[in-house]
N, C-alpha and C positions, 0 to 999 in steps of 0.2 A: 642687845651686842653695839660695843661704842667701838668708837673707831681714835686712835691718836697719830697723828701726825707731827713731823720732825725733819729738818734740814740738816743732810748730810755734810758733816763737813770736808771731810777725808773719805776715801772706800778703798781700803788696803785688806778688806777680806777680815778685818778685826773686830768690827761691832758697824755693822751685825757680821757675825762669820757663819754663812751659808754651808760651811761643806762636812762631811762626812754623816749625810743624812738627815743633819737638823739645822735649822737656824736656828740661832742662837745670840743673846744679847747679853753680856756678863758683866761686860765694862764699859764705860763713859756713862754715859744719859742717865747717870742714878735718880733723878727725878721721876721719869717715864720706868723705869726699876722698881722703884718704889711706891708707884702712885695707887695709893688704897680701892680709885675707882676702874683700875685694871684686872680683870677679870678674866679666867678661862674661858675661849672662844672669843675676845672681843680680837683687834686686828690693829697691829702697829704698822707705819706706810713712813719709809723714806724719800724723802725727795732730793734731788737735786739743788748744787748750792750757783750763787754766780759765782764764786770763787774757783769750782770746778767747770765752768762751760755748761752746766748741766741744771741751769734754773729751771723750775715748773717739769724738770723731766722725773718717771716714774723709776725707782731706782729699786724698792724691793718693798714687800710685803708679808707680814708672818701673825699669822693665827694663833694667840696664844694658847698650846694645850697642856705647858707643866711649867711650872714655877718651883725653884728650889735653892737651898743656900750654897754658898760656893763651897762650905763642907761638902755638901751632899754631890754637889756639880762634879768635884773632886776626886771623891769616891766612887764615883759610878761610872760603869765600865763602859756602858754606851760611849763616855764622851772623853776616854784615853787618847784617841787620837787628835782632840785639839788641845790637849799640850802640848805647847810650844818646844821647838828644836830650832834652836837660831842657825844652827850652820845646816837645816834643811831644806826643802822645797818653801814655796812662799808661803802655802796653805800649811804647813808646819810652821814658819816662820812666824805666821801672824794667829797662830792658833789663841782662843782666849780662854783656856782653861788654867790660872796661873796663882790662883789665891786657898787658903786653906791654913786653921789653925795651929801654932804652934803646942804643942800637948801642955809643955812644962811652964809656959808664961800666959797663955791663951792669947797670945799677938798674932797678929797676921805676920803671915809667910808669902812675900810675893817672890815664886819663882822668877828665873831668866825669863824674858818675854820682851815684847815690845815695847812695854810700859815698864819696863827695868831699866833701858836703855840711857832715855833721857829723860828728867825730869821722874825721878824713880817715886821721890814721896808724896811728890805732886799728886799723882798718879795713883797712887795705893790708900792715900787719904778722900779723893773724888769719888774712886772705882768701892772699895769698902765702907762707903755711907750708906750707902745700899746692898747689905748683903741678900740680895735676890738675885738671881738668873732666870733672864725667863727664854721658853725653850720652844720652839714650834716644829711639828713632823708635816704642816700645812704652811709652804709658803712660796711667794715667785721670788725669784733673785735673778733682775736683769745686770746689775754692775754697767760695765760698758757697752749693754746693749739696750741699754735705756729707751723710752719711747715718752713725747711729749706729750704731757697730761692735754687731752681735750680741754678747751676754756670753760665747756659744763660742769667740769669738775675741778676747777683752778680753787674754788673754795677751802680743798683739801690742804691745800699748801702753804707752808709755812715760809714765808720772804724772809726771814732772818733767825737768828737761833733762837730756840726754846722749844716748846711742844703747844700743839694745839687738840681739843678734843670735846668741846663741848658745842652741842650743836652740830654733828659730823654725823649722826647714824644715819638719817637719811639719804647724804648724799656720799655717804661712805659702801653702803650697801649697794648703791647703784652705781657706784666706781667700780666696785668688786664683779659686779655682774658682766658689768664691760670689757674687765678685764678678761676674766674667765670666757669670754666669746671672742677674743682674740686668736686667731687661727697659729699666728705666730711666738705668740706667750704659754707656755710651758708650765706644770708646778715644777718647782726644784730652782736647778741653776741653768741660766739661760748665756749668762757670760762670764768675763773675767770681771774681778775688781776693778774699778773704772784708775786709779792711780798705781796698778800694777804694770802702767807702759812705763812708769820709769825706769822697770827692770829691761835687762836685755834678754826672756825667756820664751820660753815657747809657750803658746798658749793651750790652756786646758783643751780637752776633745771631750764631747758631750753625745 
C-alpha cells in the first residue's frame, strides 16, 4: 500500500470533489492521476497550504477504489450529478465531470465548468494531459473542519507544490490508523470546502 501526499492550493469542491457519494480527482494534479506507481488500494492525502492558512492541516484522504478515463467517467450514470451546472448550487457549480471526446474529430470537449470560465485552454491542456479519473468510495473529507496533523506524522506533509510518495508507507499506515480512531472524524464528508467561505451561502448539513 502506497501513500501519495500533496498540498492543496485551493479547496473549492472541484479537486478533490467529495460529493455525491464518491470522492473524485478528475482535474488538476495530472502527475498524480497518471502516476504509474498509483494502484487500487493506495491512499491520496491532501494537506493545507500556507496561503489558505491551513499549513500542515489534514484536508482529505481518499483510498483509490477505481480508475477510469474521462470518456468512461462522462458516460457512467453514477457520476451524472458531478456534471457542472454553473447557475446551480455550489456543489453543482464545481462539478468535475466535464471532459469528453468529440466523436467526429476526436478532440476534447470541455463543457461549461469552473475550468472554462478563466484560462480555458490552459486548464484543458493540463487536465487532459492525464486521461485518468481517480475515484474513491472510501474517503475522509474534512474541508473547513480540517485538523492540524500531529508532529509525529508531519513527514507526510509536502511544504510546497508537487507531491511526495516515496518512503511513506509505514508512516501512512500509522497516520490512517490514527485518523480512524479519532471520534470527531467520520468517513465521508465532515465539512464544507475551505474556499466556500467567500460565498454567502448556507453551510451543508450532514
